[in-house]
N, C-alpha and C positions, 0 to 999 in steps of 0.2 A: 333678784340674783342671790344665790346662796354662796357664801364664802367657802373655800376649800378647807377641809378639816386639817388638823395637825397630823399629817401622815408621815410615816417613816421617820419619826423623831429620833430613833436610835441609830440612824445611819451614820456612818463615819464621815465627818466633814473635814477632817485634818490629816488624812493620808497624803502622801507626797503627791499622788495623782490629783486628788480633789483640790488641794491648795494651788497646784500648778494650773489647773483649769481655771480656777477662780482668778488667779493672777493674770492669766492670759485674757480673760474676759474684761478685767479691769483695765489692762493695758491697751486693749483694743479701743476702749473709749478715751483712756488717759492721754494717749499721744495726740489725739485730735483736739481734745479740750485744751491741753497744755499749749499746743501750737496756736490754736485760735485765740485763746486768752492772752498769750504772750504777745501776739501780733496785735490784738486789740488794744492792749495797754501800751504797746510800743508807740502808738500813735502820740500819746502824751509824752513819752520819752523823746521822741523825735523832736517834738515842739520845744522841750526843755533844752535839748542839745543845740538847736538852732538859736534859741534865746541866750543860752550860756556863751555861745561865741559872738552874739550881737553885743552884749555887754552884761556886767554884773548887776546893774541897777534894773535893767530890763527883766533879768532872771529873778531878782528879788521881788519885783512888783507882781510878776505872774505867781510867785510862790506864796505871797500873802493872800492873794485871791483864792488860789486853789486850796490853801489850808482851811479857808472858811467854806467855800463851795464843796470841796471834796468831802468834808464831813457830812453835808446834807445829801451828797450824791450816794451815800450808802444806802439811802432810803429806796431808790430805784433798784439797786442791787438786791436789797432785802425782798423786794417784789419778785424779782427774777428767781431768787432762791425759793420763795413761797410757791411760785407757780411750778417750779421743778419738783418740789417736794410733794405737794398736794396732787399735782398732775401725775406724779410717779406712783403715788398710793392707788389713784384711780386706774392707772394703766396696768399696774400689777394685779389689780382685781378684775381686769378686762372690762371696766366700765369706761369705754372710750369716749362717750359723749361728754362725761364729766371733765375729761382732760381739756377739751376745748372750752368748756364753761369756765374753767379756772383762768384760762387766758383772757376770756372776756372780762371777767371780774377785775383781773390785774390791769387791763388796758383802761377800764372805766375809772378805777381808783388812782390811776397814774395821772389823770387830768388835773385834779386839784393839787396833787403832790408836785407835778411839774410847775404849776402856777406859783406855788410857794417857793420853789427853788429859784424861779425867775425873779420873784419879788426880792429874795435875798440878794441876787446878783445886782439888781438895779438899785438897792439901797444898802450897799455894802460899806460905805464910808465909815460909819460908827465902829464897825468891827476892825477896819484897817487902822483907825486912829488908836486903837488899844495896842497896836504893834509898833507904830512909828508916829513921830510928829514931823517927819520929812514931807513937806508940801508937795514936792515934785514926785516922790514915790506914791503918795496918796492919790495924786491926779493920774498917774500912770495906772495905778491899780484900779481906779474907778473905770478908766477907759477900757481896760482889759476885761473887767467884769461885765460891762455893758454888752460887748460883743460875744462873750462866752455864754451869756444868758440864752441866746438863740439856739444853742446846741442842746439845751436841757430836754425839750420834748422829743426830738428825733432819737436821742440817746436812750431815753426811757422806753420808747417803743422797741428799740433794738434789744434792750435788756430783757423785756417781756417775751419777745419772740425767741431769744436764746433760751429762756427758761422753759418755754413751751416744748421746743425741740429736744432739749436735754431730757425732759420727762419721758420721752419716747425712745431715748438712745439714738436720736437722729443727730449725728455730729458733722457729717460731711458738708452740708450747705454752709454752716457757721464757719467751719475751718476755711473753706474756699474764699468766702466773703472777707474774713479777717486777714488772711494772708495777702489777698489781692489788694485790700485797702491800705495795708502797711506800705507797700511799695508806691501806691498812689499818694499816700501821706508825705512821703520824702519829697516827691516832685512838687506837690501842692505847697508844702511848707517853704521850700526853696523859692518857688516862683512868687508866692504871696509876700514873702518877707523881702527877698533880695531882687525880684523881678527877673525878666529875661527879654532878650531881643530889643535892648535899648529901653525897655520899660523899667522904671526903678523899684517897682513893687510897693507894698503898703508899709513896709518897715515893721515897727513893733506891733501894730494891730494886725499884721498879716498872720501872726501866730494864732490868735483866737478865731480869726476868719477861717483858717484852715481846719480848725477843730470843728466849726459849724459845718463846713463843707463835707468833711469826712463822716460826721454824724449822720447827715442826710444820706449820703452815699450808702453807708452801711445798712441802715433800716430799709431803704428802698431796694437795694440789691438783695438782701436776704429774703424779703417778701417775694420779690420777682423770681429769685432762683428756686426757692423752696416751694412756694405756693403756686406760682404761675407756670413755671418751667417743669419742675419735678412732680408737682402735685403731691407733696409729702403730707398735706393736711387732711386728705380725703377720709382717713380713718378716724379722726378725732374732732373734725371741725364740721359742725352741722348748722352753721349759720348763727347770726345774732339772735338771741332770745332774751328779751327784757325781763321776763318772769324769772328765769334762772339767774340772770346776773344780779337781780335785786333781791334774791332770796335772803332774808335776814339771818337765817342760820349759818349760811355759808359766809356771809360777810363778817359775822362774829369770829369765824375761824381765821380769817385772813388778817394777820397781824402786821402791825406796823412797828495848850498852854500858850493860850495866846499870852504873850508878854512882850515887853519892850526890849527887843534886841536889835542889834545893828544888821545892816543889809547884808553884810558878809556872812553872818551866821544864818540868816534867812536863806540865802542862796545856797549855803552848805547843806542846810536841812532839806531844801528842795531837791537837791541832787541825790541825797541819801533816800529820801522818800520815793523819788523816781526809780531808783534801783531796787528798793523794796517792792515797788509796784510791779516791776518785771518778775521778781522772784515769786510774787503772788500769782502771776500768771502760770508758773510752773505748779505751785502748790495746789491751785484750784483744779489743775488737771487731774490730781489724784483725789481731791475731796469730792469732786462732782460725780465720778463713777461710784464712789462709796455711797454717796447720797441717793443716787438713782437706783443702784442695785439694792441697797437696804430698803428703800421705799417700795420697790417692786416686791421684794420678799415679804415685807410686812403687810402690803396690800393683798398678797396671796396667802396670808396667815401662816407663814413659814419662819418662825423666829430662829431656828437652827441655821438656816441659810443666811438670814439677815446678819447673825452674829459672825458667820464665817466671813461673809463679804466685808464686814467691819474690821475684823482682825487682820485679814490678808491686806486690805487696802491701807490700814493704819501702818502696817509694817513697811509697805512699799513707800508711802508718803513720808514716813519718818526718815527713811534711808535717803530719799531724794532731797529732803530738807537739809540733812547734814552735809551731803555731798555738794549741794549748791552753795552752802555757806562757806565751805572750805575753798571752793573754786572762786568765789567772789573775793575772799581774802588773798588768795594766791595771785590773782590777776588784778590786784587793786591798782597798780600804776597805769595799766592799760585802760582800766575801766574809768578812772578819773579823767585821763587824757581825752576820752570820748566826750565828756560833758563840758570841760572847761580847760583853757590854757592858762588861767589865772593861777600862778604859783601860790599866792597868798590864800586863795580859796582852797586849793589842794592841801595846804598845810594845816588848815582848820579841820579838814575832814580826816586825814590819815590817822591821827592819834585815836580817833573813836571808832575806826573801822572793825577792830576786833570785837567790841561790845556790840557794834551794829549787826555783824554777822551772826553772833550768838543769839541776839534778839530775834533776828530773822529766822534762824533755825527753829527756835522755840515757837515762833509765830506759825511756822509751816506745820508743826505738829498740832498746835492749837486749831488751825484751820481744819485739819483732818478730823479731829475729835468733834469740832462744831458740825461737821457734815453728818455725823451720826446722830447727834441731838436733833438736827434739822429733819433728817429722815424719819425719826421717831416722833416728830411733832412735839418736842419738848422745848418749845420756845421759851417757857418760863425759866427753865434751868439754864439755857443759853444766855438769857438776859442777865440772870443772877450771876453767872460766872463772869460775863463780860463787864458788868456793872461793878462788881467788887474788885476784879482785877484791874480795870481801868480807872474808875472814878475814886475808889477808896484806897488803892495801892499805887498804880502806875503813876497817875497825875500828881498826888501829893509827894511821892518820893522823888519823882523827877524834878518837880519844882523846887523842893527843899535842897536837893543835891546840886541843882544847876544854878540856883540863884541865891541860896542862903549859905552855901559852903563854897570851897575853892575848886570844886570839881568842874564847874562851868559847862560848856557844851557837852562834855562827856557824861555828865550827871543825867541828861535826858535819856541816854541809852542804858545807863545802870538801872534807872527807873523802869525802862521797857523790859529789861531782863527779868527783874523782880516781878513786875506785874504779869508778864506772860507766863511765868512759872506758877503764879497763884491761880491763873485761869486754867492751866493744865491740871493742877491738882484737883480743883473743884469738879472739872468735867470728868476726870478719870474716876474719882470717887463715885460720882453719879452713875456712870456707865457700867462700872464694875460691881458696886455694892448697893446702890439705891434702888435702881429700876429693874424690874423683872421683865426680860424680853418677851416672855410668853404673854404676859398681861398687856404689854404695849401692842403686840401683834393682834391680840383679840380685839383691843380697842379700835385700832386702825381699821381692821377688817369689818367691824360692826359699823363704823362710821361710813365706810365706802358703801356697804350694803344698804344703809339708811338713805344715803344720797340717791342710790339707784332706784330705790323704791319710790322716791319722790318724782323721778321721772316717769314711772309707770302710772301715776295717779292721773 
């Protein structure tokens, strides 16, 4: 297959009409992704809310577990993004069979990854001991982790399927499934934790059991709805092919503060992290259309269109991040009441909410810029920005301010603000001054063409 030449490079991409059309295209994807991701992540929020009302120690135990497991669960999310990006390149170049191949590779590679995550859950006590020496909390954490481990594999499958459909701009099945399972999750959490009709429920372990139940329901429902009912896969899924999945060239392309604080601070952090997770659902609604549309444009060898999608999407995403942060701060009292009635816990959170909202806003812009780098297959630059911003700036600064000075809990979020700012600067410099979008478009187009020629052999 021959890639399309760089046609019409002098066309105006920034007239009011052109910008409005691109914004409308992004919004058409954005609202579905935001709604779907918000509902998907709300499953964790619902669990946190129920545990918060069950007791502070229960909330702290789950928070310790999820602070460990949550870090590792970024890996399946990364696979989803990779499937979406690489599949988007192939889809933009009209190499439809390759889109399905990327899903196959992702599913195969998620098998050992899921096994690793389950092993972490089943052997989590050494990590928990770094956070607390409270034997009761440690026992509760181990129990919670054991049950959560069974949600790893179905969640990984679901993330892979989400990435596959995003690459093709198919958003409706995911949105329907996520919205539906949100309401199911409310009922399941209540019944599993508190019981019904005279049955007392499972209590504390009902929360992780509900997560497992919802994870299975999501993956099965999405596959049934999109594949079996609507047959959305027929254009890009040509069945399993071991030769394509094990192609070494493609496999090479496919990349891959804990501290001793009291249970009250752990619970406070868990609530704030849960709130950020919901905000992330909105941010990803803007970053995903950017990633998909930029990927399609680069796959079609159209750097001007790719840059326009990036600029318009970044402006929309930045506005949304700022607006959401202001809304969270203004509605802070109602927001905290939703998660806990513990006055002491609320008093720990309130003083740091301003810093938290600023960090969340910067994180939203950072996620938007990350989508551009992902679409351009510049994983090395993304890793560099994230590593420097997180490991060399955010964590050392947060640790120093939180534990070596009088800033305490608020020092964690001062470190977050500084670290996110560093990430933004590195990414902005790379996107504006370091990389030539025309060169990137040619490289992506050649790679997709090369992949297609392998199919013809």
